[in-house]
N, C-alpha and C positions, 0 to 999 in steps of 0.2 A: 502493500500498499502506500509507504512511505517510498519507496523506488518511482513508481508512478508519479506521485506528485511532483517530486525532484524532475523527472522526465518533461511532465506536462509545463512546468516552470519555467525551466531551461527554455526548452520550445516557445513559450510565447515571449523571454526574453530574446531570443535571437530573432525571431518574427518583427517585433518593435525595434530594435536596433537596425535592423537590414533598411527597415520602411522609415527610418527616420529623417526629417528632412527640416528644413527652418519652418516651413510652415505647418507641421504636427508638433514642432520641438517640445512647446511647454503644455501641450497636450499628453504627450506620449512621455517626456523625462518623468514626472511624478508615478506614473505607473510603473516603469523600469524601476525606478528607486524602490517602491514597493515591492517588486518581485526580488531585485537584491535584498533588503529586509528580510523577506520570507525564508530566502533561502540561509542567509547567514544566522539567523534566529534558531532557524531549524538544525544547522550546523551545530550550535550552541547545545540545543535540547539534546540532539544524538549522541553528543559527547556525555549528557549525564542522566540518559534514558534508564541506566540499568540502578543508577542508583536510586531512583524515584518509582521503577516498576510501572512506567506508564504504558499503558497500549500505544498502538500506531495511532488509531483513532484520537488518543487523548492528546497527543504531541502535535497531532494536525490542526485539533481544535484549539489550542496553545497558540500555535503559529498565526492562523486565521483571527485571532482575537488580538493578539498585541503587536504584530508586525507595524501596525500604525503608528504605535509609539514607541517603537523600538531605538529609533535616533534618537527623540526625544530623553528616553533614557540612557542612551549611551553616550549623550551629551552632558549628563550630569544633571537634567531637570527631574522632577517630580512630575506627575501626571496630570496635575492640578496648578502649575506653573504655564506662566503666559512666556511663550520662546518670541524671538525674533523673527523678522517676515523672512526666514533664511527658505530658498529651495528643499533644504535636507529635511525638513518638518511637514513637507505640503506631501506627502506621498499618498499614493491613493491604491 
């Protein structure tokens, strides 16, 4: 299940990157960054999956719920903190 999820996300990422133009940049770059956040978060969870005995479904649920906030937390913000208007926080 996780392998299929990764393959799907990587395929979406490749398609968006290949189709990236100046006309769609501001629309697609937040999606690309979101896919990146999903994959990085998933990698971190896979490393610790045995410590918490999560199922694949639980891991993917966490990824889908938490990826919009990953960069915010990575940069030291709390979830309720207001961030600057940087592109890094505008993921989709």
